[in-house]
C-alpha positions as CSV (number, residue, x, y, z in Angstrom):
1,M,7.6,75.6,80.1
2,L,11.2,76.7,79.3
3,N,11.0,79.5,81.8
4,R,9.6,77.2,84.6
5,A,12.5,74.6,83.8
6,N,15.0,77.6,84.3
7,K,14.1,76.9,87.9
8,L,15.5,73.8,88.3
9,K,18.4,73.6,90.5
10,L,21.7,70.7,90.5
11,R,20.1,69.2,93.3
12,D,17.0,68.9,91.6
13,L,18.4,66.9,88.5
14,R,20.7,65.0,91.1
15,L,17.4,63.5,92.3
16,I,15.6,62.8,89.4
17,K,18.5,60.9,87.9
18,A,18.9,58.9,91.2
19,I,15.0,58.2,91.0
20,A,15.2,57.3,87.4
21,E,17.9,54.8,88.5
22,T,16.8,52.8,91.4
23,G,13.2,53.3,90.6
24,Q,12.4,53.9,94.3
25,L,12.0,57.5,96.4
26,A,13.3,56.1,99.4
27,L,16.7,54.9,97.6
28,A,17.0,57.8,96.0
29,A,16.8,60.0,99.0
30,E,18.9,57.6,100.8
31,R,21.8,57.9,98.1
32,L,21.4,61.7,98.1
33,A,21.5,61.9,102.2
34,M,17.4,63.6,102.4
35,T,14.8,62.3,104.3
36,Q,12.0,60.6,102.1
37,P,9.3,63.5,102.9
38,A,11.7,66.1,102.3
39,A,12.8,64.1,98.5
40,S,9.0,63.4,97.8
41,R,8.2,67.5,98.1
42,M,11.5,68.2,96.3
43,V,9.4,65.8,93.6
44,S,6.3,67.6,93.4
45,G,8.5,71.1,93.4
46,I,10.1,70.2,90.3
47,E,6.8,68.7,88.6
48,Q,5.1,72.1,89.7
49,S,8.0,74.2,87.8
50,I,8.1,71.7,84.8
51,G,4.0,71.9,84.5
52,A,4.0,68.4,83.6
53,P,4.3,65.1,85.5
54,V,8.2,63.8,85.4
55,F,7.5,60.4,87.4
56,E,4.4,57.9,87.3
57,R,3.5,56.3,90.9
58,H,2.9,52.7,91.4
59,P,2.9,50.6,94.3
60,K,6.4,48.9,93.4
61,G,7.9,52.3,93.1
62,M,8.3,55.3,90.5
63,T,9.1,55.4,86.7
64,P,9.8,58.2,84.8
65,T,7.6,59.7,82.2
66,A,8.4,60.7,78.9
67,V,9.4,64.1,80.1
68,G,11.1,62.6,82.7
69,K,13.1,60.3,80.6
70,I,14.3,63.4,78.6
71,L,15.3,64.9,82.0
72,A,16.6,61.7,83.5
73,R,19.0,61.7,80.5
74,N,20.2,65.5,80.0
75,A,20.4,65.2,83.9
76,A,23.0,62.3,83.9
77,G,25.0,64.4,81.5
78,L,24.8,68.0,82.5
79,L,26.1,66.3,86.1
80,K,29.4,64.0,85.0
81,G,30.0,67.3,82.8
82,M,29.6,69.1,86.1
83,D,30.9,67.0,87.9
84,Q,34.4,66.9,86.0
85,T,34.7,70.8,86.0
86,L,34.7,70.9,89.8
87,A,37.0,68.6,90.0
88,D,39.6,70.5,87.1
89,V,38.8,73.6,89.3
90,Q,39.9,71.6,92.8
91,S,42.8,70.4,90.8
92,A,43.8,73.4,89.5
93,I,43.2,75.3,93.0
94,T,45.7,72.1,94.3
95,G,48.1,72.2,91.8
96,Q,47.2,69.0,90.1
97,S,46.3,70.3,86.5
98,G,46.9,73.6,84.6
99,A,49.0,74.6,82.7
100,V,52.7,75.7,83.0
101,R,55.3,77.3,80.4
102,V,59.1,77.4,81.1
103,G,61.8,78.3,79.2
104,A,65.7,77.3,79.7
105,V,68.8,77.4,78.2
106,T,69.7,73.6,77.0
107,G,71.9,72.6,80.1
108,A,69.3,73.6,82.6
109,A,66.8,72.4,80.5
110,V,68.0,68.5,80.7
111,G,69.4,68.9,83.9
112,F,67.1,70.5,85.7
113,V,63.7,70.9,83.7
114,V,63.3,67.3,83.0
115,P,63.9,65.7,86.4
116,A,61.8,68.6,88.2
117,I,58.4,67.6,85.3
118,Q,59.1,63.8,86.0
119,K,58.5,64.3,89.7
120,L,55.3,66.8,89.3
121,K,53.8,64.1,87.3
122,K,53.5,61.8,90.1
123,T,51.3,63.6,91.5
124,A,49.7,66.1,88.9
125,S,49.2,63.7,86.0
126,G,47.1,66.2,84.4
127,A,49.3,68.9,83.8
128,D,49.6,70.7,80.6
129,I,53.1,71.4,80.3
130,H,55.2,73.2,77.9
131,V,59.4,73.6,77.5
132,D,61.0,75.9,75.5
133,V,64.9,76.0,74.9
134,A,66.6,79.1,73.4
135,P,69.2,81.2,74.2
136,S,68.6,83.3,77.5
137,D,68.0,86.8,75.6
138,V,65.2,85.1,73.8
139,L,64.1,83.3,77.1
140,V,64.5,86.6,79.2
141,E,62.1,88.5,76.3
142,G,59.6,86.2,76.2
143,L,59.4,86.0,80.2
144,L,59.0,89.9,79.7
145,G,56.2,89.6,77.1
146,G,54.2,86.9,79.2
147,E,55.5,83.8,77.2
148,Y,56.8,82.1,80.2
149,D,55.9,81.3,83.9
150,F,59.5,81.3,84.4
151,V,63.0,80.7,82.9
152,L,66.6,79.3,83.7
153,S,68.4,81.7,82.0
154,R,71.2,84.4,82.4
155,I,70.2,88.0,82.8
156,P,71.2,89.7,79.2
157,A,73.3,92.7,79.3
158,G,71.7,95.8,79.5
159,T,68.5,94.0,81.1
160,D,67.1,95.7,84.4
161,P,67.3,92.8,86.9
162,R,65.3,94.9,89.3
163,Q,62.1,93.9,87.9
164,F,62.5,89.6,88.4
165,Q,62.3,87.6,91.3
166,V,66.1,85.5,91.0
167,R,67.1,82.4,92.3
168,R,71.0,82.2,92.0
169,G,72.3,79.2,90.2
170,R,75.1,77.2,90.4
171,V,78.4,77.2,88.6
172,E,78.5,75.4,85.6
173,V,81.3,73.1,84.7
174,I,82.3,73.0,80.9
175,R,82.7,69.2,79.8
176,F,83.9,68.4,76.2
177,L,82.2,65.8,73.9
178,V,84.1,63.6,71.0
179,R,83.1,60.2,69.6
180,R,83.8,57.3,71.3
181,D,86.8,56.2,69.3
182,H,88.4,59.6,69.2
183,P,91.8,59.8,69.5
184,L,91.3,61.9,72.8
185,A,88.6,59.4,73.9
186,G,90.3,57.5,77.3
187,P,90.6,57.4,80.9
188,G,91.8,60.4,82.8
189,P,91.3,64.1,82.7
190,L,93.2,66.0,79.6
191,K,95.5,69.1,79.8
192,T,93.3,72.3,78.2
193,A,96.5,71.8,75.6
194,D,95.3,69.0,74.2
195,L,92.5,70.2,72.6
196,A,94.6,72.5,70.6
197,G,94.2,71.9,66.6
198,W,91.0,70.0,66.9
199,E,87.9,71.1,64.6
200,W,85.2,72.5,67.3
201,V,81.2,72.4,66.6
202,A,80.1,75.0,69.6
203,Q,77.2,77.5,70.9
204,G,77.6,80.9,68.5
205,L,79.8,83.6,69.5
206,R,78.9,85.7,72.8
207,T,77.3,82.8,74.1
208,P,78.5,82.5,78.0
209,L,80.2,78.8,77.3
210,R,81.8,80.2,74.2
211,Q,83.0,82.9,76.0
212,A,84.6,80.7,78.7
213,I,86.1,78.7,76.9
214,E,87.9,81.4,74.5
215,E,89.1,83.2,77.8
216,A,90.5,80.2,79.4
217,F,92.3,78.9,75.9
218,V,93.8,82.7,75.6
219,S,94.5,83.2,79.4
220,R,96.6,79.7,79.1
221,G,98.5,80.6,75.6
222,I,96.9,78.2,73.7
223,P,95.7,78.5,70.4
224,L,91.8,79.0,69.4
225,P,90.5,76.5,66.9
226,D,90.7,77.8,62.7
227,E,87.4,75.4,62.5
228,I,84.1,76.2,63.8
229,V,80.9,75.1,63.5
230,N,78.8,77.0,65.0
231,T,75.0,75.8,66.1
232,S,72.9,75.9,69.1
233,S,71.2,72.5,68.0
234,L,72.3,69.2,69.9
235,L,71.1,67.4,67.2
236,V,73.4,69.2,64.5
237,M,76.1,69.1,67.2
238,F,75.6,65.2,67.9
239,A,75.5,64.3,64.2
240,Y,78.5,66.0,63.4
241,L,80.3,64.8,65.7
242,G,79.5,61.1,65.0
243,S,81.3,61.5,61.8
244,T,84.2,64.0,62.6
245,D,86.9,64.1,65.0
246,A,85.5,67.6,66.1
247,I,85.1,68.4,69.8
248,A,82.2,70.0,71.6
249,P,81.9,72.0,74.4
250,T,78.4,71.7,76.4
251,S,77.2,71.6,79.7
252,R,77.7,68.7,82.8
253,E,74.2,68.3,82.2
254,V,74.3,67.4,78.8
255,A,77.1,65.7,78.7
256,E,76.0,63.2,81.4
257,L,72.6,62.8,79.5
258,V,74.4,61.7,76.1
259,A,77.7,59.9,77.5
260,P,77.0,58.9,80.8
261,T,79.9,57.0,82.5
262,S,78.4,53.6,82.2
263,G,76.1,52.6,79.3
264,A,76.3,52.1,76.2
265,S,77.4,55.7,73.8
266,Q,78.3,56.8,70.7
267,L,79.8,60.1,72.5
268,A,82.4,60.3,75.3
269,A,82.7,63.0,77.6
270,L,86.5,64.5,78.1
271,D,87.5,66.1,81.4
272,L,90.0,68.8,82.2
273,E,92.8,68.7,84.9
274,D,92.1,72.4,85.3
275,P,88.3,72.6,84.5
276,I,86.8,75.8,82.7
277,I,84.0,76.9,84.7
278,I,81.4,79.4,84.3
279,N,80.0,80.9,87.2
280,P,77.3,80.7,87.5
281,Y,75.9,80.1,83.8
282,Y,71.9,80.7,84.8
283,H,69.4,81.8,87.1
284,L,65.9,80.8,87.7
285,I,64.2,83.5,86.9
286,S,60.3,85.0,87.2
287,M,58.7,88.4,87.2
288,K,58.7,89.8,90.4
289,N,55.5,91.2,90.6
290,Q,53.6,88.0,89.3
291,S,52.1,85.2,91.0
292,L,52.5,82.1,89.6
293,S,49.9,79.5,89.4
294,P,49.4,76.3,91.8
295,I,50.9,74.1,89.3
296,A,53.4,76.7,88.2
297,M,54.6,77.1,91.2
298,Q,55.0,73.6,91.9
299,L,57.1,73.0,89.3
300,H,59.3,76.3,90.2
301,D,60.0,75.0,93.3
302,L,61.1,71.3,92.3
303,V,63.4,73.1,89.7
304,Y,64.8,75.5,92.5
305,A,65.5,72.2,94.5
306,A,67.7,70.4,92.4
307,L,69.1,73.7,91.2
308,S,70.3,74.5,94.5
309,G,71.6,70.5,95.6
310,E,68.1,70.1,98.0
311,S,67.1,66.8,95.4
């Protein structure tokens, strides 16, 4: 019997389920867009394959036998699982579901990846999205190792850029975070010299942001701070700022998120009359010979649209 049952097809299971639910061959055939004679022949073929009656025929319709009840019950579960599988496959093909993993430096994650995910989720609620925030050298190493679909970072020195598909990023204007009641907090931009003598809490040495600030201070004849707390953690930075007079250089996107011009915040963002600019701070990078899944491509395009000012 088991060998014969292996001949059952999905359409057989759909018919068994429909007859069990309606109790009428004609109604089941209509539901499946079949003629009644064709449905009758299919039932006979099923019973021949099974080697046992599946339905009892009577003047008022058809009722499943003990075998038919087992088939109808399991057909419902199998068909539901198959329908969900097909829906998932279709969603993956159209980019409405699937997994995508992105890496980004802090400012890019806040300014571009998060808004892009919010847009994507409006049409692809089933997407499984992972976002890692890390320095550029870690992100590019992960991209090369297949950990990410794409990253928003710079290309570290010594890394061959020819293996990447690179969408050029935009320049980054550095802003300075302080606690809301800091002596420097107030209207109007500051002179770079106004930042001299204050403690810093900043990204570590050799990061593009740190290097740009140090070069700007040196070129303008302003002494670098004697006291610097080095951290890549925004949580550590914010906590330190809240209880000290330290200054934290950060990206424009991070400053706009935690210290908006309107709304209550424990932090304030300072601007300079002569801004310090990183040109450019990061790029949208993917592997040149690697195809992105539909969902990953959707997110990639949304990030790039924001990065290039198209959205």
